N, C-alpha and C positions, 0 to 999 in steps of 0.2 A: 604706762599705768594700763591696772588690768582692766582686759574686757569684758563685756557679756554677750553672747552669742547663742544663738538655739544650736541645741547638738540632742543628739537621740540615745535613750539609756534603756537597760535592764535591769528593771528594779528589785528584784531578786527572782528566783529559780523559777522559770516556766513562765511568770508574770507578763503581761504583754509592754510592749518595749512603748516607750513614750514622749515625747518633745517636751525636756525642756531647756529653761538659761542656767547654762555655762559662765565657767569665771574663768578666763584664760589669763594666766600673770605675762608679765612682760619676761621677755625670755633672759634667762641666766647666761651663765656662763656656760661657753658650748649647748646651746638652745637656739631654738629659733621659732618662731610664730608663721607658719604659714595658711594664708584663705587658700579653703577647700574649694575646687569646683567640681572634684566630680569623686565620688565614692562607691567600687561592689558592693554589693550586696554578695556576701560570702558564704561558706557552711561553715565557718571557723567561730565566727560571729552570731549562731546558731546557736551550735553548743557553746558560749561563751552564755548565751538566756537561756541555755538549758541546764545551767551548773554545771556540766563537762569537762572546763579546763579548770575552774575551782568555784572558791565560795565565798568572793573578794566584790562583793556587791554594794554601791554599785556599780553597773558599768555604763563608758563612754564608747559605744560599739563605732565599729568601721576601721576598716587598715587598709581595706586595695585602691590608693589612693592619689588624685595627681590635684598640684594647685601652683600657685604663688606665692614666694617665701616674701611674706612681712617686713618683720624684723626677725635678727639678731643678735645673739647675748658678745658677750668678751669672746675673744680669742679662735672667733668662725673666723675663718677662711675661705673652707671648702666653696661655700653659697654668700649670694648678696641677698638685700631684696630688691624684689623684680624678678627673680631668678625660676622660672618653669622648673617644677620638677616633680618625679614620683615619690612615692615616699616608700623606706621599707626594715620592715622588720626588726630587718639584724645589720645592727653600725657595727660596725668591726671592728676590736681596741686599738691592731697596730704590735701589739704586745705581748700576746701573748704564745704558748709552743705552736701552734696551728698557723697562727700571723708571720713567728719567725720564719716558718717552715717554708714559707712561698702559699700557703692551702688558707687563707684567710675567709674562704668557705665556708673553712671548718671551725671557725672565730669560737673561745668559751669565754668571751668574755664580750660580747654585744651588748651595748645600752643604751637607755631612751630619757626621756628628761630628767629630771629632779626635783621639780618642783613637781606639783600637783594642780592639776585641775580642778573645781569645788561647783557642787550646787551655788545657789543664791544665801544657804543659807552655811555654807564651808564647807556641807557635808562632800570627803573627797572621794573623785570620782578615779575607778580601774581602768587605764585604756586601754579598750582591746590590744592585743599585742602592742601594749605601748605605744600605740599613733592616734588614734579614739576620732576617727576623723566622717564621722556619720556627724558632724555638723558643724557652721561656717567658717574654723578657724580653729585650726588644733595647737598644740606646743607639744613638739620634738627633740628630742637631741639633731643638732644639724645634722652627726654621722648620717641620721634615717633619709634625710632631702637628698636624694641622684640626680643632678641639670640633667636636660634631655632638650629637643631641638623644640621651643616653642608652636612652632608651626601643626603639632599632630592637634587628636581634638582630646582633653581632658578623657571621657569618658572613654574613652578608646587604652590611651597613654597606662590609667587608673589600674586598670585590668595589670599588669605588671608585678603588681605593688607584693599580688601573692598566687593568685590560681592558675592563670593563665602564665606567669614565670615557672610556677612548679613543673605544673607539667612538660612546656617547652624544653623545662632542664633539666627532668628527668630523661631524654632522647636523646640532645646533642651534648649536655654536664658527665652525668651518671652513666647512660648507656650506650656513651660514645657509636651512638649510632652512624652509618658511614655506608657510603654512594652503593647501591645495591645489595644493601644486608632487608633482610625477610623481621617483618617488626609488628610482634602482636600487644593490641594494648588491652585489657579486661576494665570494665568502665569507661561508660561513656559521660560522663558528667564535664562539668567545664576542663579539669585536671585532665582527665583522660584524652580530651578533643585537643587539650594544648597540644600533650603528648603526639597525638597523631600528628598534629601541625607540625610540630619540634621535629617528625620524624622524616616526614615530607619534604619540610626544609632542605634536615642533611640530606636529602639522597637515596632513601629508603626505595628499593626496587617492591615489596610487597606489603601492604601496611592492613593488618586484619585488626577490625573491631571488632570486641564482643564484650553484650549487655546479654540484659531481659528485655526491654523495651525499643522495641521495633524501633520510633519515633527518634529515638539518640541513635541508632544508624544511623537513621536516614542522615540524620544531622550528618554524625560523622563519616560519612560518604561525601561532604561538604567542605571538610577540614581538610580531607587527603584522601579518606582509608579506599583501599585498594576492591576489599573483599568484607563482606560483614555473617559477624551466625551471632545469632539467639541463642542462649546458650539453654533458656527454658527448653525449645524444641530439639538442640543438636548440642551432644557432649562434644565442648569447645576444644578440649585437650585432643580427642580425634581428630577432629575437623583441622583443628590448624596444624597437626603434622602432614592429615592430605593436602592441605592447601599448599605445605612447603616440602612434597614430594618426599612424603615420611621420616622428616627431621627433626621437624619442631624452628621456630624461632630464631631467632642468631639474636635477637631480645627480647625481649617478653616479661610487659611494662604492665604491673598490675596495681589499677588507678581505685580501687575499693576498700582494700583496708579491713579484709576481710583470713579469717584462716583457710578456709574451701575454696577461696577463690588463689590465696595466695599457692596453693595444695597445683590449683591448675598451671597459674603459670612457670613454676619451678615443673612441673609434669609436660608443657608444651614448648620451652627449651629444647632447643639444638642438645645433640652431647659437650659440647665446648662453649654451650650461649649462657647470655646473661639474665638476669632475672632482677627488676629494677622495681621498689615496693613505695610507690607517691602515695598511696593511700594511707589516711592513716587510723590504725586500729586505734581500740578503746583497754586500758589499763590490763581485763582479766582475760581478754583475748589471750587465749594457746595456740602452739603450731607442735603438730607429731611429723614428724617426717624421719622413715627408715635412714639412720645414720650412715649406712652402705648406701643407700641411693644418693645421699648428701657428695659423698668420695668420689663415689663412681665414675659421675656427671659431671663432675671438672668442671672450671668453667667458672662466674662470678656469682652472688648471690650480693646485691647490693642495695641499700635502704638512701633514700633521693628525699633531706629535707631542707626544702628551697628552693630545689633541684639544685643541689649546687650552688648557687648562684652565686655571681659574687657581684652587687649591682649596679660596683661605675664601670666592669667590664658591659652586662650584659645589660641593662637599661638601654643605656645609647645605642649600642649597635642593633638591639630591639626595632624601635623605634624607628633607627634609619631603617633597614630590611621596608619595614611596613608603610614608612613614605615613598622607596620606590618602589611598590606595590609588588615586592614577595615575599612578605606574610601580611593574609587580613586581619589584624587583629579586631575588628571592627564589624570582624561576622560574630566574636561572642557576645554584641551584646544586643539581649532580648529587647529586652524595652528601659526606656529612662523616666524616674519616679522624683516625687519629691521628699522630703523629711518623713514627712511625716504619711508617706505610704508601706513606710519599711516593715511593721508590721504582716501589709497584704505579703508580700515580696514574701520574709519566711516561706507563707502556706505557698507560695508557688513553688517554689527551692524543695519543698518537701514535695512537694504531688509532680516532682517533675515535668516544669510547663518549659520553663526557662532553663536558659546555660546563665546569661548574669542579668541581674535586674539593676540598675544604674542609677544613684542618686544624683543629680545636676543640681545643684547650687549654684 
């Protein structure tokens, strides 16, 4: 029987979000209903609200979430009612050419729930990243549920559902940061700080944080940065080279998503170094680089989508490291809020006042 719950919707482009009654259907084949316990407020949700993803309003926002499986549909074997799970927005198919080649993090056919959640008048909702977790309960594809140790705080666990996983994965999975490496991270928001934490976890010897906000640079130090550079006051390329003996960093992670900061990352790496783009650009952005420089510098230029993560592999591992005290995921939680405070959380995010606001239900 369908259930009515509260959820946060974005009714139209740039309109304030509001709490509405949401109708959640019973799970069909391959689907699960999850009772949400916590959901982080991510920049992607703000992009949906601003119409920067698509125009399929109204959106049911929220995707960086953890909760408990309430019910499952036919054919679901990977999770069961009562399981504590982190939700992910890339439920791999297991059948496409990437999956069959053993690279499921590049899956070309990820899937979501087939049924639609609606408003009480029948208006269909578009769930953010196929999840829609600013709600008391949500309907997802069962493959979007990753079971983890239930002793972890939901407010912490949910962060792996998007931003924190993107940053840690950019360092560990995409950048292949290793012991003794030098790493520079340009942009010290939530994703950039997670990349710093990931580089620290991987054993990087030198981690250089670059940003234009001294507050963010101070936070970056608490995440593991050994050096900081304010790029409003200092040329970041020259500063990174100076801090690495004139060579440039082994791995430079660009967590802003702008052409100018990408060029900085390109020239701040060692000759055979790696650039990782994890910041999300907008469609109109263009990049110009001398092709001879691309050829002559060697190394690798990579993009990192969702930190090249495989949720079934990475989520339980990172939760275990957190519970062992080796990865402080709690440091990313600036505040916990209620559903009706999401609009104010977007404002604080826009002003750079928080790493993560987390809705706790």
